[in-house]
N, C-alpha and C positions, 0 to 999 in steps of 0.2 A: 276669251280674254283675261287675260291674268289683270291682277291690281295693278295699274302703269306706278303711282307713289310709293316713294320710297318707305321701305318698314321705317320706324322708330332708330332701332338698332343702321340700319346703314345707313341713314341722314348722320347717326352719330360718331359712325366708324370717317362716312366721306369728314365732314367739318373736322372734331376730333384731330383727323392725320392731317390736314389743312393748315391744320391754326397748329401744329408740329411741327410745320414742315417737313415732313415723314409718307417715303411714300413704297408700302409695305405691296411686294406681291407674292403668289402663291409660284414655284414653278417644279414640274414632272421632268425628268430625265428619262432618255432609256439609252441601253449602249450594249448595241451588238455588236459580235467579235465578226461577225459579217458582213457586207455592204445589205443597207436599206435598200426595201425596193421603194421608189420614190415612187411609182404610181400607190401605190397604197396608203401613203402617208397623203398623196394630195387630197383620199378619197375621206380620208378622214377629217382634213380641213374644210371639207367640203361640208362634212356635216358637220364638225361645230360653229361655221358658219349659216348655220341657222338654230343653232343654239342656245342657251340662255346665255352664253359669251355675247351674243350676236346685240348686244346694247349701252345703251352708255346718261351720263347723268344730265338731262336740264335742270338746271337752277330755275328757283319759283321766281317773281317777276317781285313777291313779298320777301323783305326782307322776316320775314317771320313767315314760311310758307313754306309748303313739303314738295320738297323735288321728285318727281318722278320720273324712270325710267323713258325711256326713245332708244328707238332702233341705232346700229352704230355703223356707219361705212365698214362694205371691205375689210380685209385686212390680204394684203400675199405671205404666199408660203415666203420662207427665206431660205435656201438654200445655196449655202456655201460651195466653193469649188477649190478652197484652199484645206486640205487635208490639217483635223488638228490631232496636236502633239497628247499621246495619249496619258504625260504626265498633267495636260495643261489641260484637262479636260474641262473645269470650272474656273479656267480663266475665257473659255468659250461662252463656257454657262453665263457666265459673267459678258458677256458683251451680250446677249441675248437677252440682260436683262436692263443691259444701257441700251437698248434702243427706243425711240420715241413710246411710250406709253401714256394716256390719262384718261382716267374718269370720269372728264365731266368733256374733253375735247376730240379720244379717240385718238390712236386704238388702246383697246383696252385687254386685249389680250394676243399673243403671236404665237409660232408655230413656228420653226427651223428646224432645221435638218444636214449636215457637215460629214466627210467622210473621217475617222480618223487613221491618221498614219499604222501600214503594217498593214491595215485592213480592220472591216469593221467601222462604224457607223455613230455617229448621237443626233440626240431629239431632242428635243427643249420646247414647252410649253411653260408659256410666262402669261399668267393671268392678272391681274391688277386684286388688290384681297379688298377692291372696295365694291369690286363685282361679284368675285366668288371666295369664299373661308374655302380651307383643306375638304370637308366634306362633301360642299356641292362642282367642285375643281371634279373629284374623284365622280362623285353623279354622274356629271358631263359628260364624261372621258365612255362611263361603261355605262351610256346611249347610246352615244354615238359610235364607239366602238362594235355594238349589237346589230345596229341597222335602226337605233329608233328614233321616231320622227316626233321632232320637237313638238310640244305642244304652247309655249310659251311665242307671242307676239307681242312688238313692241308698238307705240305711236310714230308715226312720221318726225320729227325734231319739229322742233319749229311748226307745226301745225297749226297751232293754235296763234292768232291773233294777241298782242301785247293785252289787251281790254279782257279779251277773253279769256286769255288765263290769269288774269288778276279774279275776275268773276267766277270763274270755279277753284281758285287755290282756295281764298275767301269760303264759299262753298263747304270745299274740303274740314276748310278750319273750324267752321260751325261745327259739323258732324264729328269731329274732333277734338271738342273742348268736354263731356264728360271725361274724357281720359286724361286733359291734359289739368284740369281743376281734382280730377283726383292727384294725378302727380304735385297740381302744388299744394294738396294738404300736408302728404308725405315729405315734400320740401319745406315746412314752414315745419313740422316737429321737426327737422334733424338739423335746423337752425337750433330751433330753442335749443333741444339736445346739447346741441356743443357749443352753446355761448358762454360757459367755462371756460375750455378750451380756446374759444375767439380772441378771450383776455389777456392768455403769450402775446407777449409782445413778438409782432412778426420778424421777421430778420431780415436785417439792412438788405436794402435795392441792390442788387450786384450792375453795372456798369452796361447794358451789352458786349459783347465781344468780338470780334470779327469771327466771322466764316465759318477758319478753318479750313483746308483741305477737302476736297470730295476723297475717300476711299470703300474699297469695296472690303464688305464682311469676307471672312473668313467660313472658309468653309473643310468641311471633311467626313465621309463615310464609312461604315463600318460596313461588310456583306457577312454575313455569317446561317449556321443550317440551321434551320428550324426545331432540327428535331435534338440535336445538342440543346440553343438555349433552353429551349421546357426543361432537359435534363437538366441544367445546372438552374432554371426557376426552382423547378419540386425538388430539387435535395436546398433548395434553400430559405424554404416557407417562401417560394413569394409565386407569381405568376408570371406571366409575358410580361407584364403593364410595369409590371414590379418590378422588373427585373430592368426594363429601361429604365426606368425613373430615378435606378438607385446608379446606373453609370453615368445625368444626365447629373443627380448628385455630386456624384466626385468628382466628376469636369466641373461642375460648381466650381467645387473646393479647389482642383488642379488650378483655375484661373482666378480666384480671389474673389468669387462671388459668397459668402458668405456674409453671416446677418453675427451682429454684436452675440449671437446666445453660444453659435454655432453652428448652427444649421442655416442650411439652404431653403431657401422656403420656390418651393416649386408650383409653378403660372401653370393650370392645366386646365385646356383648349375640353367644355365639355359639351357635344353636339345639341343639340335640339332640334332638330330639324326631320320630320315627319314625311310620310308619303309627298302632299302635298302643297311642300314648300318649296314647290318651284321657279318663285320671282323675288324668292328673300336671298342675298346674297350673303349673310353674316347673320347665321340663327346658330349660338352657341351660349352659355354664360361662364362663369369663369371659378374653378377650383383654387383657392388657395393650401396649399400640403408643407407644411415644414415634414422634409427630409427627417425624421429621426434615425441614428445611430447607423446613419447607411455605410453599408458594408461591411460593419464591424462585425465577426466574428462567421460574417458570409450568411448572418440572420437577416432577412427581408419579412418576417410577421411584422414588425412593428409599423416598417412602411409598408408595405399592404395594406392594412388596418387602416394608416392613414391616409390613403388613398380614397380606402372604399366610405367612412367617413369624409369626406372633402369634396368628397362628387357626390355621394347624397347630401350634402351640407345644399351643394351651389342648383340643383335641380330641386330640391324640395321649395329655397327659397322663404320669405324672397329675399331679394336679391335689392337691396336698397337703389342700388346704380340703372339696373332693366325700369325697379320705380319710379322714377326721375326722368324716363328718354321719353316723354313730351313734352316737356321741359327742353327739348334741345334747339329747336326752334328759335326761339327767344334769350339765347344764351349770348351776350356779346362774342364777338367774333376773338377780340385782346383776350377774353378769359377760355375759350373754348379748347388751347392750347395745353393750356395746365390740367383741364380734365382728363387728356388721354395721360398724362404721369398719373395721377390720384390714381384713376380707372384700376391702372396697369400694377400701381406701386413703382414705378420707373422711380432709379435715385433714392429709395430710400428701402426699397426689403432687398435691391437685389437679385431680385429673381429671374429665375431658371424654366422659361417656356417648354412643356414639355407638350410635347400632342402626339397624342395615338391616335395615328388611321386604320391599328386593329389587324384586320385580315383582310385583303382587300381582292375582291373578286378576280380568275386569274386572267380573265380578258381585257386587262388593263395592259397586261405587256404587251396586248398585240396593236402598238402602234402603227406598224406599218401590213398587219395582214397576220401575222406571223407572233409568236413568243420572242419579245426581248432578253437577254441576257441578264439584264440587271436593268429595278424600276428604281426609282428615288425619287422623293417629294424633298425641297424646303422653300422655307418662309423667309424670304432678305429685303434687304431694304437697294431702294433703286440712288441716286444720289445723294449720301448720305457723308453730315460732314462730320468732321474729326468735335468741331464743339458743339455736334449738336451730339453727338456717341457723350463725348463728355460728359455733359450736364447732365446723360440719363445715369452715369456711372457704366458705360459698358452694357451691353447689350448679350444675350444669349439662346438661343431656341435650340429646341433637337425635334424634329421630325423620327417617328418609327412606325415599322410596320411590317406587316409577313405577305409578302407576294408568293404560291406557291410554295416550293422548299426553301426561299431566302426569307430572312428575315432580316430589314436595314433600317439599321440609324442614320443619322443625320445630322450632325451639329450644323449652325455659322455663329459665328459671334466677331465680336470685336470691344476687346478688353486691355485701359491702356496697361501697359507694361509686361504682360505676361501671352494676347495671344491674340494680337493685330494682324497674323499673316495663316497659311494653310498650312504650313509646315508647324507653325507652335499651336495649332488649335489640331491638326492630325495626332502630334505625341499626346497632348493632354488626354483629348483623346482616347488614344490603345490605353496610356496611363491610368483613366478611370474605369475603364472598362476588363484591364484583366485586374482593377482590383480587387472585385467584385466574381469573379471569375469567368468573366464571358470570355467565349474564345475566336475567332473570325479568320474567314477563308482571305479576304481580297482587304485592300485599306483603298478608298479614292477620296 
């Protein structure tokens, strides 16, 4: 039996995103140039339904209690009969993201498949980011496609009476007190160190704006040959990830996400997941890496060094936000939304998030039992509004990964005035890749 209580990081993500009105998801897409084997997809669906996705969040009856994982109801496979226009793959993918999804009430994930006009098929897996990060999604897929039996079991929802739940959560709070005390000491020191900064007059409070219209984030993908990618990285003094980061930084420049000093701030999630971390949905630290002289004369040595130093610093810590996580259940709801923006530097550093999926197990291609022609990962937001995006001064995320002989780079973003459509983002992504000498075989 895995620990039924959420980790502090998972509870922080759930509360911060709820407070900020954000609903991020991880989506994997498989493209076949032939019809998909529906029986193979159904088999994968059954296996995923018994794995780590088969859970949702049950909120503690205590206002300061730890939430816990409970078993989720089965979710049906979505089988579309209407063929999808090959030029509008991401329109269909957005439609899959729009289907009901909720980390608290469920469902927390969905698997869908549709034919493509002229032959072929597209398969989509959407998972709430509160349930799993990119590494957790990939691990669950590898396990399910390999036929492994899940070791995760979760309690039945509402299996405790309200009185028993309060008693159990108070007992857990008692056990957590040493961590809470340590976090409180860290918080007091941080408050003392920041007293001078706190004397700066606060900006005038703005009146709340109308919620704005709901939009889909723009998405564009480049698919290239890994041998050509490696050759370009080697001749420019970098490696695979440095080259991906260079493209992301050039893309950030193209759409206007440059800091005052001229650098682009790269936000790099660093996975801290070990072999036994099955129940933890999100287990990353964040490296903030200024991208220096990106693409200048094709030299990536400085960027590669900056990435290495930033990732090493994130892993060695101590990360102030991580140290304060045990206090998350006690933060007032009205303040929790601002923590998300502060933790990610949204609206100030104009970060470009770069997720390095690395070299994936080739079995992740076998969504229907045999290899797909293209595998893509992306992170996007559900039901996001223009007001929310404008308050964050836009958003830009890049997922990079290698599967077999293909390297894929998928950008998701929305930047007022420069990149609000897939066509605009596609052009900016191709220009950013060309600026650092990257070639590609296919654009989605």
